[in-house]
Backbone as numpy.savetxt, mean C-alpha at the origin, in Angstrom:
# Nx Ny Nz CAx CAy CAz Cx Cy Cz
20.97 -0.49 1.13 19.51 -0.28 1.17 18.78 -1.58 1.50
19.44 -2.71 1.29 18.83 -4.00 1.63 18.49 -4.05 3.11
19.37 -3.47 3.94 19.12 -3.46 5.38 17.85 -2.68 5.72
17.64 -1.54 5.04 16.43 -0.75 5.28 15.20 -1.52 4.84
15.25 -2.16 3.67 14.10 -2.92 3.19 13.80 -4.12 4.09
14.83 -4.75 4.61 14.61 -5.84 5.56 13.93 -5.33 6.82
14.34 -4.14 7.25 13.73 -3.55 8.44 12.27 -3.18 8.18
11.99 -2.63 7.00 10.61 -2.29 6.64 9.74 -3.53 6.66
10.20 -4.60 6.00 9.42 -5.83 5.95 9.23 -6.43 7.34
10.25 -6.38 8.15 10.15 -6.89 9.51 9.06 -6.13 10.29
9.04 -4.81 10.15 8.03 -4.00 10.85 6.62 -4.30 10.34
6.49 -4.48 9.03 5.19 -4.80 8.46 4.67 -6.14 8.97
5.56 -7.10 9.04 5.16 -8.42 9.53 4.82 -8.39 11.01
5.53 -7.59 11.77 5.23 -7.45 13.20 3.84 -6.84 13.40
3.50 -5.86 12.57 2.18 -5.25 12.65 1.10 -6.26 12.30
1.33 -7.04 11.26 0.36 -8.06 10.88 0.17 -9.09 12.00
1.26 -9.55 12.58 1.17 -10.52 13.67 0.43 -9.94 14.88
0.69 -8.68 15.17 0.01 -8.02 16.28 -1.49 -7.93 16.03
-1.88 -7.54 14.81 -3.31 -7.44 14.50 -3.97 -8.81 14.46
-3.26 -9.80 13.96 -3.80 -11.16 13.95 -4.07 -11.63 15.38
-3.15 -11.34 16.28 -3.31 -11.73 17.68 -4.50 -11.02 18.32
-4.65 -9.73 18.02 -5.76 -8.96 18.58 -7.10 -9.53 18.13
-7.21 -9.79 16.82 -8.47 -10.30 16.29 -8.75 -11.71 16.81
-7.73 -12.56 16.85 -7.92 -13.93 17.34 -8.35 -13.94 18.80
-7.77 -13.06 19.61 -8.16 -12.98 21.02 -9.58 -12.47 21.17
-9.95 -11.50 20.36 -11.33 -10.99 20.39 -12.33 -12.08 20.02
-11.96 -12.90 19.04 -12.86 -13.96 18.60 -13.02 -15.05 19.66
-12.02 -15.22 20.49 -12.14 -16.18 21.60 -13.19 -15.75 22.60
-13.47 -14.45 22.65 -14.44 -13.91 23.60 -15.77 -13.56 22.94
-15.86 -13.79 21.64 -17.05 -13.39 20.91 -17.60 -14.56 20.11
-18.91 -14.60 19.97 -19.55 -15.60 19.12 -20.13 -14.96 17.86
-19.59 -13.81 17.51 -20.10 -13.07 16.37 -19.68 -13.76 15.07
-20.65 -14.25 14.33 -20.38 -15.01 13.11 -19.80 -14.14 12.00
-20.23 -12.88 11.93 -19.71 -11.98 10.89 -18.23 -11.71 11.11
-17.86 -11.48 12.36 -16.45 -11.26 12.70 -15.62 -12.46 12.25
-16.10 -13.66 12.54 -15.39 -14.88 12.17 -15.32 -15.04 10.65
-16.39 -14.70 9.95 -16.39 -14.81 8.49 -15.30 -13.94 7.86
-15.14 -12.73 8.39 -14.13 -11.85 7.82 -12.72 -12.27 8.21
-12.59 -12.86 9.38 -11.28 -13.40 9.78 -10.90 -14.55 8.85
-11.86 -15.40 8.52 -11.60 -16.50 7.60 -11.34 -15.99 6.19
-12.02 -14.93 5.79 -11.76 -14.31 4.49 -10.32 -13.83 4.41
-9.84 -13.24 5.50 -8.45 -12.80 5.55 -7.50 -14.00 5.45
-7.75 -15.05 6.19 -6.87 -16.21 6.19 -6.81 -16.90 4.83
-7.89 -16.79 4.06 -7.98 -17.50 2.79 -7.42 -16.71 1.60
-6.82 -15.56 1.86 -6.21 -14.81 0.77 -5.03 -15.60 0.17
-4.94 -15.60 -1.15 -3.81 -16.25 -1.83 -2.77 -15.18 -2.14
-1.75 -15.11 -1.32 -0.81 -13.99 -1.41 0.00 -13.99 -2.70
0.38 -15.16 -3.17 1.16 -15.23 -4.41 0.31 -14.76 -5.58
-0.92 -15.25 -5.66 -1.81 -14.80 -6.73 -2.06 -13.30 -6.65
-2.25 -12.79 -5.44 -2.48 -11.35 -5.26 -1.31 -10.53 -5.78
-0.10 -10.97 -5.45 1.08 -10.24 -5.90 1.23 -10.29 -7.42
0.92 -11.43 -8.02 1.00 -11.55 -9.48 -0.01 -10.62 -10.16
-1.23 -10.58 -9.62 -2.26 -9.71 -10.19 -1.86 -8.25 -10.12
-1.32 -7.83 -8.97 -0.91 -6.44 -8.81 0.23 -6.09 -9.75
1.18 -7.00 -9.90 2.32 -6.73 -10.77 1.87 -6.53 -12.22
1.04 -7.44 -12.71 0.59 -7.34 -14.09 -0.21 -6.05 -14.32
-1.02 -5.67 -13.34 -1.82 -4.46 -13.49 -0.94 -3.21 -13.43
0.02 -3.20 -12.51 0.94 -2.06 -12.42 1.74 -1.92 -13.71
2.25 -3.01 -14.22 3.03 -2.99 -15.47 2.19 -2.45 -16.62
0.94 -2.91 -16.72 0.05 -2.46 -17.79 -0.26 -0.97 -17.66
-0.54 -0.50 -16.45 -0.89 0.91 -16.26 0.29 1.84 -16.50
1.49 1.39 -16.18 2.67 2.20 -16.47 2.80 2.41 -17.98
2.62 1.34 -18.74 2.73 1.44 -20.19 1.54 2.21 -20.79
0.36 1.99 -20.24 -0.87 2.55 -20.83 -1.09 4.01 -20.46
-0.62 4.43 -19.28 -0.88 5.79 -18.81 0.39 6.56 -18.44
1.22 6.00 -17.58 2.32 6.76 -16.99 3.34 7.22 -18.02
3.54 6.41 -19.08 4.59 6.71 -20.04 4.08 7.38 -21.31
2.81 7.75 -21.32 2.25 8.42 -22.48 2.22 9.93 -22.27
2.64 10.68 -23.27 2.67 12.13 -23.15 1.28 12.71 -22.91
0.24 12.02 -23.40 -1.14 12.46 -23.19 -1.45 12.60 -21.70
-0.88 11.73 -20.86 -1.15 11.74 -19.42 0.03 12.25 -18.60
1.22 12.14 -19.17 2.44 12.56 -18.48 3.17 13.53 -19.39
3.05 14.83 -19.09 3.60 15.84 -20.00 5.08 16.14 -19.75
5.70 15.42 -18.82 7.13 15.63 -18.57 7.74 14.34 -18.03
7.90 13.36 -18.92 8.41 12.06 -18.51 9.82 12.16 -17.94
10.59 13.15 -18.38 11.97 13.28 -17.94 12.11 14.04 -16.61
11.00 14.48 -16.04 11.09 15.21 -14.77 11.64 14.31 -13.67
12.59 14.82 -12.90 13.20 14.04 -11.83 12.32 14.04 -10.58
12.29 12.92 -9.90 11.59 12.84 -8.62 12.16 11.66 -7.85
11.91 11.64 -6.55 12.52 10.59 -5.73 11.50 9.83 -4.87
10.22 9.93 -5.22 9.22 9.22 -4.43 7.96 8.98 -5.25
7.40 7.80 -5.08 6.06 7.50 -5.57 5.17 7.23 -4.36
4.09 7.97 -4.30 3.12 7.80 -3.21 1.86 7.17 -3.78
1.45 6.06 -3.19 0.27 5.33 -3.64 -0.82 5.50 -2.58
-1.99 5.95 -3.02 -3.07 6.25 -2.08 -4.27 5.35 -2.35
-4.88 4.86 -1.26 -6.08 4.02 -1.40 -7.20 4.58 -0.54
-8.40 4.01 -0.70 -9.59 4.56 -0.06 -9.95 3.95 1.27
-9.06 3.16 1.85 -9.33 2.62 3.17 -10.31 1.46 3.15
-11.23 1.46 4.09 -12.18 0.36 4.24 -13.04 0.18 3.00
-13.27 1.26 2.27 -14.17 1.19 1.12 -13.45 1.48 -0.18
-12.29 0.86 -0.36 -11.60 1.06 -1.63 -10.27 0.34 -1.70
-10.13 -0.57 -2.65 -8.87 -1.28 -2.83 -8.03 -0.75 -3.97
-8.56 0.21 -4.74 -7.81 0.80 -5.86 -6.74 1.75 -5.33
-5.56 1.67 -5.92 -4.49 2.59 -5.55 -4.15 3.50 -6.72
-3.99 4.80 -6.42 -3.56 5.78 -7.40 -2.15 6.25 -7.05
-1.39 6.62 -8.08 0.01 6.99 -7.88 0.23 8.48 -8.06
1.16 9.00 -7.24 1.55 10.40 -7.30 3.07 10.49 -7.25
3.66 11.23 -8.20 5.09 11.51 -8.16 5.34 12.65 -7.18
6.36 12.47 -6.36 6.67 13.46 -5.33 8.18 13.70 -5.30
8.55 14.94 -5.14 9.94 15.27 -4.83 10.00 15.42 -3.32
10.65 14.47 -2.67 10.68 14.38 -1.21 11.97 15.01 -0.71
11.85 16.09 0.02 13.00 16.83 0.53 13.50 16.19 1.82
14.43 15.25 1.64 14.95 14.51 2.79 16.45 14.32 2.61
17.23 14.83 3.53 18.68 14.88 3.34 19.40 13.64 3.85
18.82 12.90 4.80 19.51 11.76 5.40 19.15 10.48 4.67
19.87 10.19 3.58 19.54 9.04 2.74 19.90 7.71 3.38
20.67 7.75 4.48 21.08 6.50 5.14 20.09 6.06 6.21
19.16 6.92 6.54 18.22 6.62 7.62 16.81 6.51 7.06
16.05 5.54 7.55 14.67 5.35 7.09 13.83 6.52 7.57
13.14 7.24 6.66 12.38 8.41 7.09 11.06 8.05 7.75
10.63 8.90 8.65 9.28 8.84 9.21 8.48 9.94 8.55
7.36 9.57 7.94 6.52 10.56 7.29 5.58 11.19 8.30
5.13 12.38 7.97 4.23 13.13 8.84 2.89 13.35 8.14
1.87 13.62 8.93 0.58 14.02 8.36 0.76 15.40 7.71
0.28 15.55 6.48 0.45 16.81 5.74 1.93 17.21 5.72
2.76 16.29 5.30 4.21 16.46 5.35 4.64 17.59 4.41
5.22 18.64 4.99 5.60 19.79 4.15 6.90 19.54 3.37
7.48 18.36 3.53 8.66 17.98 2.72 8.23 17.37 1.38
6.92 17.16 1.20 6.40 16.58 -0.04 6.07 17.69 -1.04
6.66 17.60 -2.22 6.26 18.47 -3.33 5.59 17.60 -4.39
4.27 17.70 -4.48 3.54 16.90 -5.47 3.80 17.45 -6.87
4.15 16.57 -7.78 4.46 16.96 -9.15 3.28 16.63 -10.07
3.33 17.17 -11.29 2.20 16.97 -12.20 2.46 15.94 -13.27
3.64 15.30 -13.26 3.91 14.30 -14.31 3.20 12.98 -14.03
3.16 12.56 -12.78 2.38 11.38 -12.39 1.47 11.83 -11.26
0.19 12.03 -11.57 -0.73 12.57 -10.58 -2.09 11.89 -10.74
-2.52 11.21 -9.69 -3.79 10.46 -9.72 -3.80 9.42 -10.82
-2.66 8.85 -11.11 -2.57 7.82 -12.15 -3.06 6.48 -11.60
-3.81 5.71 -12.40 -4.19 4.37 -11.93 -2.94 3.53 -11.75
-2.87 2.82 -10.63 -1.69 2.00 -10.34 -2.04 0.51 -10.36
-2.79 0.07 -9.35 -3.21 -1.33 -9.27 -4.28 -1.44 -8.20
-4.94 -2.58 -8.17 -5.92 -2.89 -7.13 -5.28 -3.88 -6.18
-5.36 -3.60 -4.89 -4.94 -4.57 -3.89 -6.07 -5.59 -3.72
-5.89 -6.85 -4.15 -6.95 -7.84 -4.00 -7.38 -8.02 -2.55
-6.45 -7.95 -1.64 -6.79 -8.12 -0.22 -7.74 -7.03 0.25
-7.42 -5.78 -0.06 -8.31 -4.68 0.33 -9.61 -4.72 -0.47
-9.53 -5.11 -1.73 -10.74 -5.20 -2.56 -11.71 -6.23 -2.02
-11.22 -7.38 -1.62 -12.09 -8.42 -1.07 -12.77 -7.95 0.21
-12.03 -7.20 1.02 -12.64 -6.64 2.23 -13.73 -5.65 1.87
-13.42 -4.71 0.98 -14.39 -3.69 0.58 -15.65 -4.31 -0.02
-15.44 -5.26 -0.92 -16.55 -5.90 -1.62 -17.51 -6.58 -0.66
-16.97 -7.20 0.38 -17.80 -8.02 1.26 -18.32 -7.29 2.50
-17.68 -6.21 2.90 -18.07 -5.60 4.17 -19.19 -4.57 4.04
-19.41 -4.06 2.83 -20.44 -3.03 2.67 -21.82 -3.61 3.03
-22.48 -2.96 3.99 -23.77 -3.41 4.47 -23.70 -4.41 5.61
-22.48 -4.86 5.90 -22.31 -5.85 6.98 -21.79 -5.24 8.27
-21.47 -3.96 8.24 -20.82 -3.34 9.40 -21.66 -3.45 10.67
-22.98 -3.33 10.53 -23.86 -3.37 11.70 -23.99 -4.74 12.33
-23.49 -5.76 11.67 -23.57 -7.12 12.22 -22.43 -7.44 13.17
-21.41 -6.57 13.22 -20.35 -6.74 14.20 -20.85 -6.28 15.57
-20.17 -6.71 16.62 -20.57 -6.30 17.97 -20.42 -4.79 18.15
-19.36 -4.24 17.59 -19.16 -2.79 17.61 -18.18 -2.42 16.52
-18.03 -1.11 16.27 -17.20 -0.67 15.15 -15.71 -0.89 15.43
-15.33 -1.05 16.70 -13.93 -1.35 17.00 -13.51 -2.66 16.35
-14.43 -3.63 16.31 -14.12 -4.90 15.66 -13.96 -4.71 14.15
-14.80 -3.86 13.56 -14.66 -3.54 12.14 -13.28 -2.92 11.88
-12.89 -2.02 12.75 -11.61 -1.35 12.59 -10.44 -2.32 12.73
-10.56 -3.26 13.67 -9.50 -4.26 13.83 -9.38 -5.14 12.59
-10.51 -5.55 12.04 -10.49 -6.35 10.81 -9.85 -5.56 9.68
-10.22 -4.29 9.55 -9.61 -3.46 8.51 -8.10 -3.37 8.70
-7.65 -3.12 9.91 -6.21 -3.01 10.17 -5.48 -4.31 9.86
-6.14 -5.44 10.10 -5.54 -6.73 9.78 -5.39 -6.89 8.27
-6.46 -6.60 7.53 -6.40 -6.70 6.07 -5.36 -5.73 5.51
-5.34 -4.51 6.03 -4.39 -3.52 5.51 -2.95 -3.96 5.76
-2.68 -4.51 6.93 -1.32 -4.94 7.24 -0.84 -6.01 6.27
-1.75 -6.92 5.92 -1.41 -7.96 4.93 -1.21 -7.35 3.55
-2.08 -6.43 3.18 -1.96 -5.76 1.88 -0.61 -5.06 1.76
-0.14 -4.43 2.81 1.14 -3.72 2.76 2.30 -4.69 2.57
2.22 -5.87 3.18 3.26 -6.88 2.98 3.26 -7.35 1.52
2.07 -7.60 0.98 1.97 -8.02 -0.41 2.50 -6.95 -1.35
2.23 -5.68 -1.03 2.70 -4.58 -1.87 4.21 -4.42 -1.76
4.75 -4.66 -0.57 6.21 -4.66 -0.41 6.84 -5.68 -1.34
6.26 -6.88 -1.41 6.76 -7.93 -2.31 6.59 -7.52 -3.77
5.48 -6.85 -4.06 5.25 -6.33 -5.41 6.35 -5.36 -5.81
6.68 -4.42 -4.93 7.69 -3.42 -5.25 9.09 -4.04 -5.36
9.35 -5.05 -4.58 10.63 -5.75 -4.71 10.74 -6.38 -6.09
9.66 -7.01 -6.55 9.66 -7.61 -7.89 9.79 -6.53 -8.95
9.06 -5.43 -8.80 9.15 -4.33 -9.76 10.56 -3.77 -9.82
11.23 -3.69 -8.69 12.61 -3.23 -8.63 13.53 -4.21 -9.36
13.39 -5.49 -9.07 14.25 -6.50 -9.69 14.05 -6.55 -11.20
12.84 -6.30 -11.66 12.54 -6.38 -13.09 12.58 -5.01 -13.76
13.12 -4.01 -13.05 13.38 -2.68 -13.60 12.13 -1.99 -14.15
11.02 -2.15 -13.45 9.76 -1.62 -13.95 9.73 -0.09 -13.94
10.50 0.52 -13.05 10.48 1.98 -12.94 11.66 2.64 -13.66
12.47 1.86 -14.36 13.71 2.38 -14.92 13.50 3.40 -16.04
12.32 3.43 -16.66 12.08 4.38 -17.74 11.79 5.79 -17.22
11.68 5.90 -15.91 11.45 7.21 -15.31 12.77 7.79 -14.80
12.84 9.09 -14.74 14.06 9.77 -14.32 14.03 9.97 -12.81
14.09 8.86 -12.08 14.00 9.00 -10.63 15.38 9.07 -9.98
15.40 9.78 -8.87 16.63 9.95 -8.09 16.67 8.90 -6.98
17.86 8.46 -6.65 18.04 7.49 -5.59 18.63 8.15 -4.35
18.25 7.69 -3.15 17.27 6.63 -2.90 15.87 7.04 -3.35
15.14 6.06 -3.83 13.80 6.26 -4.37 12.81 5.59 -3.43
11.88 6.39 -2.88 10.97 5.92 -1.85 9.61 5.55 -2.43
9.07 4.44 -1.97 7.73 4.01 -2.36 6.89 3.90 -1.09
5.82 4.68 -1.04 5.03 4.78 0.18 3.55 4.58 -0.12
2.82 4.15 0.90 1.38 3.88 0.79 0.66 4.69 1.86
-0.52 5.19 1.52 -1.32 5.89 2.51 -2.81 5.77 2.22
-3.59 5.90 3.27 -5.04 5.93 3.13 -5.48 7.38 2.99
-6.36 7.65 2.06 -6.80 9.01 1.79 -7.33 9.69 3.05
-6.75 10.86 3.38 -7.18 11.67 4.52 -7.19 10.89 5.83
-6.17 10.03 6.01 -6.16 9.22 7.24 -4.74 8.95 7.71
-4.11 9.96 8.25 -2.80 9.77 8.85 -1.65 9.88 7.87
-0.46 9.57 8.37 0.76 9.71 7.59 0.97 8.51 6.68
1.59 8.73 5.51 1.93 7.59 4.64 2.89 6.63 5.34
2.92 5.41 4.85 3.83 4.38 5.39 4.86 4.03 4.32
6.11 4.06 4.70 7.18 3.65 3.78 7.12 2.14 3.59
7.11 1.69 2.32 6.94 0.27 2.04 8.18 -0.33 1.36
8.91 0.49 0.62 10.09 -0.04 -0.08 10.98 1.13 -0.50
12.30 0.83 -0.62 13.27 1.85 -1.05 14.15 1.24 -2.12
14.36 1.97 -3.22 15.25 1.54 -4.30 16.50 2.39 -4.26
17.65 1.73 -4.30 18.93 2.46 -4.30 19.90 1.80 -5.27
């Protein structure tokens, strides 16, 4: 499974590099100060601090909500996927959903689909608070009311895609740490265990990490 996780991280980094190049090239042709401000905001993210904050919050929420019978009425229920959903441009909070993912080829990295009918959403972990992505939160906090100062909304979208690509890399590192420190071991999950991220009502989820 290490090979799959290396491939996932490689793809995430390639996407980030591609978006960085797109934004940097656009800025060479633009004198838009707001565009530059958000590019600098992206560059100034402290990735190590971000990962530490997410880990501590995820660990706390698992203990405070996920493992309590009040919120999880079937802790022993088996499942093989956690899906984390965020609000896109206007939301850095991620909520968790337990899913039984019907996928037979455990040796191959799956491609998810929009409204994937292989997903069975379970009720043991549903809309549970997970963690806040600091990278997405900083974008959300600062961009509200500033959208009209960009040359056009395509630039806003490029900035969002750049921030999201970085957030996914940070979350990949978060899940690797959670795996190494056995954060999910109290749950009855089946292996391979998939961890995926998606934006609410916006395309297919993205596979971020696999535990085997």
